[in-house]
N, C-alpha and C positions, 0 to 999 in steps of 0.2 A: 836599619837602612844600609849601613856599611856592609853588613853580612849578606843581605839578601838582594841588593840591587847593585852591588859593586860600586857603591858611592854615586850612582847615577840618580837615585830617587831622593825624595824628601819626606820627612815626617808630616803626616796629615794633621791639620787643625780641625777643619770641618770635613765635609764630604767632597769638596772641590779643591783641586791643587792650584798652585800659583798662576798657571796660564789662563785659568777661567776667570771671567769677569764676576762670577759669583763667589770667588775666593775673598776672604777678609782675614788679615793677620790679627784682628782684634778678637777673633774667636779663641776662647781659652784653651791652652794646652792641656792634655791629659797627663799630668805628671804622676810619677809613681811614688806615693807616700806610704811606706811600709807600715809605719805606726798607725796611721789612720785606717789603712786597709784592714789591719788586724782588729782594730776597735770596731769598725763597721761590721765586719763579718761576725764578730762575737755578738754584737747587738742584734744581728739578723735572726739568731737562734737556729740557723741551719746546721744540720749535722749530716755526715755521710758524703758519698761521692758525687761530684759534679761531672757530667759527661760533656766533652767537647767534641762534636762531630766535625770531621774534616774530609775533604775529597782526596783520594790517592793521587797527589801530584806535588811537584816541587814549585815553590818553596813552602807550600802550606804546612807540610809535616814539620819542617824545621822551625817555622814560625810558631806553630802550635806547641812545640816542645819548649820554646822560650817562654811562652805564655804560661804553660803548665808549671815551669820552675818558679816563675814570679808569683803565681797564685799559691803554690805550695809554701813559699816563704812567708805568706800571709796567713797560713793555717788552713788552706783549702786543698782538699784531696781531689785533684782533677784527673780523670781518665780519658785518654784520647781514643776515639772510635773512628777508625779509618774506613771510609766507604767508597764504593765506586760512584760515579757521578749521578746516575739515575736513582740509586738508592737514597743518596743524600737529598736529591731534589724532591723525591716523594715524601721524605720525612719533613722537609721544610714546608712544602705545600700543605701538609696536614697539621702543621704546628706541633709535630711530634719530636721535639728536641729541647734541650736545656740551653746550650750555647752552640752556635755553629759559625763557621768561617766562610766567607765568600769573596768574590771579586766583582768589580763593577767597572765598566768602561764609560765613566761619566763624561769625559771630554768628547766622546763620539756623538753624544746627543746634541741635536741642533739648538736646544734651549734648555736651561736648568728646570723649567717647568715640567718637562717630560719626566724628570726624576722625582720632583717634589709632588706632583699630582698623582703619579702612579705609586708612590711609596708612603706619603704622609697625609693624604687627603682622606675625607670621610669614606670615599668609595675606592680607596687605593687597592688595586689588585695585587700589589707587591708588599703589602703590609704583613710581612711574615712574622713580625714581633707581636702582632695582635694588640697593639697599643691603642688607647682611646684618650686623646688629649684635645679637648675642645679649643684650647687656645692655639695649639699648633694647627688644627684644622682650619680655624678662622684665618690665621696668617697665610696659609697656603692658598685659601680661596681669594684673599685680598691680593696676593702676588699674582695669581692667575689672571685677574682682571685688570691689573695695573699696567699702564703703557709706558710710564716713565722708568727708564732703566735704573736710574740712581735710587729711586724709591723701591724698586724691586730688589736691588742689591741690599738695601737696608733690611727689608723684610726677610730675605734669605739668610742674612747674617743672624738675625734674631732667631730664626728657626734652627739654624745649625748650632747656635749657642745653647738653646734649650735641649737639643739632642745630646750635646756634649755633657751638659750639667746633669741630665737625667740618666746618662749612660744607656740610652735606648739602643744605641749602636756605638761601637768604638772604631773610628776610622784610623788605620794604622800607617800605611805607606803608600805613596804614589810613585810609580816608576814610569818614566816616559817611554813611548814606543815609537818606532820609525816604520814607515811604509814606503816601499820602493817598487817602482814599476818601470818597465822598459819604455822608451819613446815609441817603440813599435806597437805598443798596446793601446787600443782605442775602445771606446764604448763603455768605459768604467762608470758605474753609477751606483748610488746607494739609496735606500729608502729613508723614511723619516727617522728611523732609529739608527741610521748609519750602517745597516747591514749591507754587505756587498751583494750585488746581483751580477751573475756571470752569463746570463742568457744572451746579452748583446755585445759581449766582448770579442774583439777580433784583433789579429796581428797583421802588420805589414809583412810583405815578403822579405826574407833576409837578403 
């Protein structure tokens, strides 16, 4: 966090950072236990190189090098494969990867359900891991139909805890962003995924 966000970011527990109502500090941290890592890797029976795909951008390369060094200390031979964005996306969409690194703008989504339903449901279009876990599917369905925000928070905490414990994904760092616009700028709007639309933007005369 200090190296890659100039101390502005925070380590992630689940997939949502502190400003989100879906955040919960009760989600277990992903601590680095070298002895246990060595033991579990030996038990896995895996031999050979593990390929970590990354996109050619900063700080992904630097973060991947840190991960590579940590995994090497646990006995894993990790090779970094640097790809341009479209090549990486094609591999991800086809499930043609061992480990890959990505970014997500989770706070830009209008509701946590947008992420959970599209990533962890039975019909998730962003289930790049290809996982099948009926308990997680059921919890996502339950949260999708729940109106009480406190109950939804509890369900999302349970889902994120399961993701952390199973290492289906490892959420690393959250870094806040700032958006600035001139008072002369009007017509700013976003769609349901918070993507900017520029077709109706206009400026006052200087």
